Backbone bond lengths (Angstrom), bond angles and torsions (degrees), N, CA, C in turn:
res aa  C-N    CA-C-N  psi(-1)  N-CA   C-N-CA  omega(-1)  CA-C   N-CA-C  phi
1 M - - - 1.465 - - 1.544 108.07 -
2 S 1.312 116.16 132.51 1.472 119.10 -179.73 1.512 110.70 -70.20
3 S 1.265 117.74 166.47 1.514 121.86 178.99 1.494 108.28 -69.46
4 R 1.331 118.72 -33.60 1.494 119.42 179.10 1.539 111.40 -70.00
5 T 1.333 113.76 -39.09 1.462 114.52 177.59 1.485 112.93 -68.92
6 A 1.321 116.56 -35.59 1.540 120.01 174.86 1.480 110.28 -64.45
7 K 1.277 119.66 -40.51 1.476 122.00 -178.89 1.561 109.48 -64.46
8 V 1.389 118.42 -46.56 1.439 119.69 177.93 1.498 110.13 -66.73
9 L 1.299 120.59 -30.84 1.441 122.22 175.56 1.475 111.73 -62.85
10 E 1.368 117.19 -45.23 1.451 121.01 178.68 1.526 111.83 -61.98
11 I 1.385 114.19 -41.07 1.502 118.89 177.72 1.470 110.98 -61.74
12 M 1.375 117.49 -44.51 1.459 119.57 176.79 1.508 114.56 -62.33
13 Q 1.271 118.19 -42.78 1.456 123.34 175.94 1.492 110.73 -57.32
14 A 1.315 119.40 -44.29 1.448 123.43 -179.57 1.488 110.49 -68.28
15 Q 1.346 118.03 -46.00 1.456 119.54 -178.49 1.500 112.25 -66.88
16 L 1.353 119.46 -45.61 1.394 123.24 -179.80 1.507 116.22 -74.29
17 A 1.292 117.81 -10.16 1.441 120.60 174.13 1.546 109.23 -75.43
18 E 1.291 113.81 -27.77 1.523 122.00 -177.68 1.471 112.61 -84.91
19 K 1.371 119.84 -34.53 1.450 123.19 -177.77 1.528 110.31 -152.18
20 E 1.317 113.79 160.82 1.492 120.51 -173.50 1.490 114.52 -60.26
21 T 1.273 117.11 -44.89 1.509 122.16 179.71 1.513 107.86 -134.77
22 V 1.316 111.62 166.52 1.420 123.91 176.16 1.561 107.93 -144.10
23 T 1.333 118.78 142.60 1.429 119.23 178.60 1.506 112.76 -91.75
24 F 1.225 118.55 157.60 1.465 124.91 178.27 1.502 108.88 -59.79
25 D 1.379 117.87 -42.43 1.428 120.04 179.31 1.540 111.42 -63.52
26 E 1.322 119.60 -34.01 1.426 120.32 176.50 1.466 112.70 -64.20
27 L 1.394 114.08 -42.95 1.470 120.94 -177.54 1.495 111.50 -64.11
28 T 1.308 118.09 -39.06 1.445 122.35 -173.75 1.528 116.52 -101.80
29 A 1.287 116.36 9.16 1.520 120.42 -179.46 1.519 106.85 -52.88
30 G 1.311 115.43 128.00 1.472 122.40 176.40 1.510 112.67 78.03
31 A 1.253 123.75 0.54 1.369 124.85 178.57 1.554 112.76 -86.00
32 S 1.299 119.71 154.98 1.459 122.65 179.29 1.503 107.42 -72.06
33 K 1.309 118.16 164.72 1.439 123.17 179.41 1.567 108.92 -61.87
34 R 1.270 115.62 -41.87 1.458 119.39 179.19 1.526 112.46 -61.48
35 T 1.304 117.96 -47.30 1.449 121.89 175.08 1.522 114.25 -58.60
36 A 1.393 114.52 -44.13 1.481 121.34 177.14 1.521 110.03 -60.18
37 A 1.290 116.19 -41.62 1.448 118.17 -177.74 1.557 111.72 -69.50
38 A 1.274 116.13 -41.00 1.487 121.35 174.91 1.514 109.45 -61.72
39 C 1.308 119.60 -42.41 1.488 123.55 177.08 1.537 111.06 -60.62
40 F 1.351 114.79 -42.59 1.430 119.77 179.02 1.541 110.85 -58.19
41 L 1.341 116.10 -47.61 1.436 121.35 -178.17 1.657 110.68 -62.64
42 E 1.315 113.29 -38.04 1.452 116.77 178.05 1.523 110.48 -68.50
43 I 1.316 119.48 -37.28 1.478 122.79 175.97 1.535 108.76 -63.29
44 L 1.289 120.33 -42.52 1.378 124.77 176.94 1.580 110.81 -59.17
45 Q 1.298 116.17 -41.82 1.484 120.01 175.38 1.494 110.55 -63.02
46 L 1.350 118.68 -43.19 1.460 120.66 -179.66 1.526 111.76 -65.97
47 K 1.304 116.02 -32.74 1.499 122.49 176.85 1.521 106.80 -66.65
48 T 1.383 117.60 -43.59 1.442 121.03 -179.15 1.502 109.08 -57.02
49 W 1.305 119.94 -39.53 1.452 125.63 -176.52 1.526 110.62 -85.87
50 D 1.348 117.80 5.55 1.475 123.22 177.38 1.507 109.90 63.94
51 Y 1.320 120.70 38.22 1.478 122.39 173.63 1.562 110.69 -95.22
52 V 1.306 115.66 -27.45 1.445 117.52 -179.04 1.591 108.54 -138.31
53 T 1.281 116.46 161.86 1.459 123.34 165.25 1.424 109.96 -104.56
54 A 1.355 115.58 152.32 1.497 119.73 177.81 1.501 105.13 -143.39
55 T 1.331 114.82 119.75 1.451 118.56 177.54 1.552 113.39 -126.24
56 Q 1.259 115.53 153.65 1.511 119.26 -179.99 1.513 101.61 -148.21
57 D 1.364 112.32 120.49 1.468 121.22 -174.46 1.547 110.47 -70.65
58 Q 1.256 120.03 -43.55 1.506 125.55 -175.11 1.516 106.38 -134.02
59 P 1.345 115.89 155.93 1.486 118.16 174.56 1.493 108.23 -59.10
60 F 1.352 120.68 138.19 1.406 130.80 177.83 1.538 112.89 74.57
61 D 1.333 119.48 3.26 1.473 121.64 171.52 1.535 106.23 -74.42
62 D 1.335 109.73 166.79 1.424 116.69 174.97 1.540 113.16 -67.70
63 I 1.239 117.50 145.44 1.462 122.03 175.97 1.517 111.67 -87.46
64 V 1.324 115.91 125.77 1.444 121.38 -178.04 1.498 110.31 -100.96
65 I 1.318 121.59 123.37 1.404 126.39 -171.53 1.515 108.21 -116.17
66 G 1.369 113.84 128.08 1.479 120.58 -179.87 1.565 107.73 -125.84
67 S 1.300 113.63 172.38 1.559 120.03 -179.30 1.549 108.05 -94.85
68 T 1.333 109.17 161.34 1.424 117.87 171.63 1.579 105.44 -128.29
69 E 1.284 113.23 170.46 1.509 116.44 178.09 1.527 111.63 -56.75
70 G 1.338 115.54 -32.28 1.520 117.82 -179.04 1.442 111.09 -66.29
71 L 1.320 121.96 -26.93 1.499 122.15 177.17 1.493 108.54 -63.04
72 W 1.308 118.96 -46.79 1.466 126.07 -176.04 1.508 111.43 -69.33
73 Q 1.330 115.90 -39.02 1.449 122.93 178.38 1.496 109.47 -63.38
74 Q 1.354 119.38 -41.34 1.438 124.33 177.41 1.466 111.20 -62.43
75 Q 1.428 115.23 -43.37 1.436 119.26 176.55 1.511 115.12 -59.16
76 E 1.380 114.81 -39.55 1.442 117.29 177.34 1.540 113.39 -68.26
77 Q 1.284 116.95 -34.41 1.475 121.72 174.50 1.526 111.67 -63.20
78 Q 1.341 115.97 -41.83 1.450 121.34 179.78 1.552 111.18 -64.20
79 Q 1.287 114.32 -41.95 1.537 121.43 -179.41 1.529 108.51 -65.66
80 G 1.364 117.03 -35.35 1.467 120.15 -179.32 1.487 115.34 -72.78
81 Q 1.386 116.02 -11.85 1.523 118.93 -175.69 1.565 109.45 -83.94
């Protein structure tokens, strides 16, 4: 796992520990376009690994990100190291 992916994973674990879902706009508020794009790619990677869900009702709507069991299993593994 790359350091960027690990950082986004940590952010997602922190955000989703507090509430059920978070929007992409909430995650990237105040970020540059480059940072937001990089974050988006990392979220797609986390979705590929089944750590998060990502849904978008309509084109150009905000992306809603939620957790999966895999996200919390990964967190437990990190704490065990």
